[in-house]
N, C-alpha and C positions, 0 to 999 in steps of 0.2 A: 809779470803781472797776470798773464794768462793762466799760469800754473796756480797762482794764489787764488784766483777766482774759481778755478776748477775744484781746488781743495775745499773751498767754502761751501760748495754745493753738497758736500758729503758730511758736513759738520752738523751735529745736533745742537739746536739752539733752544734756550729756555728763557722766557722773558718775565721779569718781575718789575713792577713799579713800586719801589720801596723808598723813594726819596723825592725831593722836590724836582719833579720832571726829570729824574734820572731813571732811564730804562736800562736795566741790567740784563745782559744776554750771556748765558753760560755756553762756552765753546768747548765741545767734547773732543778736543784734540790736544795731545800733550806736547808742549813746546817749552823752550827755555823762557825765562822772564823777558829778555830782550826781544825774542822772536814773537812772544805773545803780545808785547807792547806794539811791535810793528804791525802785526795782524790787526789789532784793535784800531790803530790809527788809519789803516788802509780801508777798513770795512765798517767801522763805527766812528766813535770820537776818540776814545782812549781806553786803557785799562781802567777798571772801575775804582772810583772813589766811594768808600762806604762808611757808614756809621755803625756804632756798636749795636743799635737797635735793629739794623738791617740784617745782621749776621745770621740769625736763626733761620729766617726765610731763605736766604741765599744758600745756606749750608745744607738744608734739608731737601734740596733739589735731588730728585731720584736719579738724574743723569750723572751725578758725581760718583764715580766708581773708585777713585783713588783716595788716599788719606788726607791729601792737601790740595788746595787750588790757589792759583795766583790771584792777587788783587793788585791795584796800581800803586804800591808803596815800595820805596827803596831808600837805602842810606844816602845821605847827602854826600856828594863826591868830595867835599871839602871838610866835612865834620862827621866822623864816624858815630857820634852820639846823637846826630840829628837825622830824622827821617822826612822824606818829602813825597808828595803825591805825583804820579806820572803826569797828570794834567797841570801841575804847578802848585806851589804853596807848601808850607810846612805841614807835616802830618803829626798832629798831637794825638797819639794813640792811647786809648783807654782800655783796649781789649787785648793786651799782650797776655800770652800764656805765662803762668808763674815761672820765674827764672829767665824769661826772655826779655829782650834779645841778649844772647850770650856769646856770640862769636863775631868779632869784628870783621872777619873775612866772609861772613854770610851776609850779603848786602841786599837781599830782596825779601819781601814779605809774603808769606803764604798762610792761609787760614786752615786750621785743622778741622776736618769733618767731624771728629769725635768731640771736640771741646768748644767749637765755635769761636776759637781765639787765635790770635796771630802769633806766628813763629818766624824767626829769621831763618832763611834757607839760602843755600848756594844758588846763585842766579842761573847756573847752568843746568839745574835740575829740570826735568821735563814733567810739567804738570798741566792739567786743565786750567781754565781761567775764565774770569768774567770780564767782558767788555761792556761799555756803556754808550748810550746816546744821551745827550744833555740838552734840555730845553729850558727856556725861561719866559717870564711874562714881560710884556712891554705895553705901556699905556699909549694909545693913539689919540692925539690932541685934535680930533675933528669930530664934529657933531653929526651923528648918522643915526638912521633907524637901525633896528636890529638886523634886518635883512642886508642893509648896506654894510653894516659892520662885519657881518659874516662873510660877505663877498670880498671885502677889503682884506680881512685877515687871511683868507684862503688864497688870494691872489699874491699877496706880498709876504706872508709868513707861513704859518701852518694852519691855525684855526683860532676861533674865539676861545677864550680861557675856559679850561676844564678844571673845576675845583673839586677834587676827589679825596682830599686828605687835609688834616689840620695844618700840615706844613705848607701846602699850596694855598690854603686860606690865609696864612700869615704872609705868604709871598704876594697875594692879591692885596692885602692891607697895605703892605709897604709900597708897592708899585702904584697903587691908586691914589696915594697922597699927592702925586704930581698932576692928577687930573683936574680939568677945569670945571667938571660937574660933580656934584656930591654922589651921584650914582653912575656906575659904568656898566656897559653891557658885558655879559658873560655868555658862554655857549649853552645856556639853559633855556629849554623850550618846552611848551606844553602842546602836544598833538595826540590825537586818537586816544584821549583819556589818560595820558600819562605825561609826567615830567621826565625829561631825559637830557643828557649832554649830547651836543651835536656830533661827537665822535662815537656815539652809541653806548657810552658808559651809563650805568644806572646810578641811582642816587643812594649808594650805600653809606656815604658820609653825609651827615646832616648839615646843610649849609643855610637852613632857614632860620628865621627869627624864632623866638620862644613860642609864637603862635603855631609853628609847625607848617608842614606842607599843605598848600591849598589843593584839595582833592579835585575840585571842579571850579576853577577860576572863571570869572566873567570873560566874555570874548575879547575885551580890551585889556586883559591882565594875563597874557599868555607868553610873555618873554621874561627872562630872569636877569635882574641887575644885581651887582654887588654894591651895597650901600656903604661907602667908606667911613661915614660918621658913626654908624652902628655896628659895622663889622659883620654883617649878615647879608644873605641874598633875599630878594623880595620879587614878587611878580609885578609886572607893570605893562603898560601899553607898548606894543612892539613898534608903534610909529613915532614914539618920542625920539628926540634927537639928543644923543648923549655921546660922551667919550666912551672908549671901550678898551678892553684888555685882550691882546692877542698872545698866542703862544708862538715863540720863535726859536730857531736853533741858536744855541749859545755859541757853538763853534761852526763857522761857515766852512763849506767845502773848499 
């Protein structure tokens, strides 16, 4: 374990948030697929599960020097025509290179840097690879002020919900259906003249209603809720007592 940690200190990492709370890290070290899987499970959660629309962002990473990199897909051990994700579940791949997969003895999947598409490769090939950390939303069924909700999430999980993409907005919609209140706290706050997420992220993705962002909300309208009946975020009084959405690790250590 000591040697593994020492190696990690010299790896180049590149982080992208390209899916629902999936943070992808490129590891600039060439390993076999199985060794890459072991490395990811020791230091992250697993080899990356990706979607077709993620591939261009992942592939254009300037740290990738080789022609291919591993992701977390391999042939099913019981069925050569079936592919599975390293984290579990069948992989229904829509981004195979033309003519792929074409060798039953090539049992691991690698993405081509040139075409952004998947190829079957020998698992013993030594390639760079993407690891991931995976998080999800959870609704907390207690009625708290915004500050109390923030403290609870940080003590028990990761943080209040950060909604920075359409995918995460959909995740908020699905999870909030179980809430006891029509509105649930998110990690959205107005301070020093700006709205921001509590993890420091800006508001690049529009979460507001059609009225748009309130540039200078009243003093009692400076915390953000997700309204589950309207599917948008709104400003409200930070002292209201509402259910809330926390970000939690999907896979516990």
